[in-house]
N, C-alpha and C positions, 0 to 999 in steps of 0.2 A: 503493500500500500504507501502510496504517496501523499503525504499530508501537506496541503498548501491552504494557508490563512489567505483567504482572497479579501480581507477587507481591513486594511491598517491606515491609520492616520499618523503624520508625524508633526513636529512643533513647525512646519510650514503651513499648517493650517490650525486647527483645534486641539491638533494633539498636543501633549506635554514633553515628549521626549524626542531626542534628535534622531535622526536617520540612522547614523550609526549605531546609537543604543537601540534601537528597534531590531536592526539587522543583527546585533550580537545578540540579544536575546532571543532570536528567533532560532540562530544556529544553536544557541546552548539548550533549547528546548527540543532539538531535532526536528524542527520542521523542515520541509525541503523545498519551501517557497513561500514569499508573500506577495500579496496584491498591495502597491502603494497608490492608495486612492484619497488623497488629499481633497477637501473641498474647494471646488472651483479654482484648482492650482496644481500646475506640473511641478513647482518648485522642488517637493520633496523626493519627488520620482526622478527628477534629473539629478540631485544630489545622490539617491541609491545608485544608480547607474554608473556612478564614479567609484564607488565602493567596491574593492575587491572582495567577493564571496561567492561560495558554492550555492549558496539560494538562488533559485529562479525567481526573478523579479519581475512580477506580472506587472506591465505598466496599464496606467489607467487614472480616472477621476471620477469623482462624487460630483455630479452636476446639481445644482439648485435650479429646479423647474418652478413656475408658479404655482404648481400641485405638490410638490416634493421633490424626493432625490433619485436621481438615475445613476447608477454606477456605468462608466463607460470603459470598457476593457479593450486593450490591444491598440490605444492611442498613447504616442508619447509627445505628441504636441499638436497644436491647433488652436483656433478661436472658437470657443463655445458659450455664446452669450448666456447669461443667467436670467431666470424670469421668463422665459419663452415657455409656451405650453410643454407638456411631456410629448406630445405627437411631433412638434418642431423639434425639440431636441434629439428625439431619437432618429429623425432624418438628417441632422447633422453628426451624429455619431456615425450613424451608416456611411455619409458622405466621406468622413476621415476616415472609413475604414476599420472601424471598430464595433464591438458588440453592445448592445443596450439592455442592462439588468435592473429592475428596479429595486431598489434598496430598502431593508426591512417594508416592504410594499403596505402593510396593513397597521402600522403602528401609528396611531393617532399621535403620540406626543413626538415621535422622533422623525415626524415629516415623512411618512411614506405616502405613496401617490393613491393609494386605496383603489377605488373602482376604475380608475383612468388607465390600471393594468390591462383591462379589457379592450381599451380603444387604440392601445400603443402596439406597434409590430415588434415585441420585447423579442430579444433572442433566448432569454434564460430567466430565472428569477430566483433573487437570493431568500431562501426558504429557512435558513436558521441564520439569524442574526444574534452574535453573543450578547449584546448590549440592548435586547428587544425589551421593552419596558414590562409586558405581559407573556408568559409562554403562548397565551392563545395566539397572539400576532403570527408568530412562526409557524403554527398548526395550520391557521388561515391560508397563509402563504404557500405551503405544501398543498393543501385542499386546491387551491386555485391552480398552482402548476401542473398538478396531475388533471386538473379539468381541463385546461387549455394545451396540455401535452408537450411542455415546455422543459429544457432542462433545469436542473436545480444546483445552486452553489451554496455555499456555507462561508461565513468568516467571522471573525470576532467583533469587527468594528470595533477594535482596541484602539483607545487614544492614549494608552500609556504601555510600558513594559510589561507593567503586572497584568494587563488586560489581554493581550494576543494570545492567540493560540487557544482559546476556550472552544471556538467553532473553526471547524477546517472544512476544505473539500476534500475529498481520497480519489484517488485515481488507480485503477486497477493495472495499467500499463505505465511505466515509467516515463514521464515526459522529459525530453531533453532542452528544450526551451521554450519560451512563454508562448510562442507561436503553437507549439504542439498542445499546450494546456488549453489556449482557445478552440482550436480545433477538435480537443477530445469534450469540451464542453458542449459545442454545438451537435456532436455526434451522441450525446447522453452518455459519456463514459464518466461521468463525474458523479460522486456520491457524497450528499451533505452529511457531516457528521459534527456531535458537540452539541452544546446547549448554551445557557446563559450563565451570568454571574451575577453576583448581588448587585442590582443597578445602583441603588441609591447609596450603598457603603463606596462603591466604585468612585461614582461621581463626586462624593464627599473627599476620598483620597486623592483623587485627581484634581481637584480644585485646590487643595493645600499644596501639592506638588508642583502645580502650574504657578503660584504664588512664589513659591520658593525657588523655581527656575525661570522666571520672568525675565532675568537679564539676558538668558542663553537663548531666547527666541530669535531666530534670522528675520523674523516679519513679523509686525503687532498681531495680537491675538483677535482672529475674527468671530465676532459673535453670528454664528450660524443662526440664521432662519430664513422664512420663505418668502422668496420677494415677490412683490404684487407684479400681475400683470400690467403693462403701460395702459393707460387710458386710452381707448379708441382701439385698442388692438383685441383681436378675438381670438 
């Protein structure tokens, strides 16, 4: 089995630890790869690609649409405007050569796109999110992925070294590159595994850690919210 945490954040967005700290912790835990998907920025990904590691680094970004968050995998750069509709965002992701995966789609608190998942041309669904507010949101995601006959992935949504690796995606055949990972997902050769960690306790620990390490951040801390659709746009 190959264990890849497909949803990890760094201090280039709202994570609290550096890219190198995240990578070294993933190595220590025995993960085979991680998906660097910071919110609306490729900064952490670009840094990760400069670091020597045997981990497979899955390139991506977590895009803020006007309805919630969508993960874009297989993209290392490009302009993706925030605040567009999920449908518009997915079209851009596909145009850039990536695959579109709704993140924690049914989590009301953590900005899932909810019923919009039925309206977009998603390539897969994140069915286990390690930071999901309630277990039923992941169960709903699994049910909908089965209903829509879509591939499934899992990730910790870790925002610190303590949070990564509690949910991951297994692959029965060992991929050699991140391109192999994308191909295997599309072929439904991915197996979501894991669960959630104590969300409230993790958030409290993360808050104090973020304050302690505030001067180490390469960018200002972004308050992640759901962008509003521009007036007059549909």
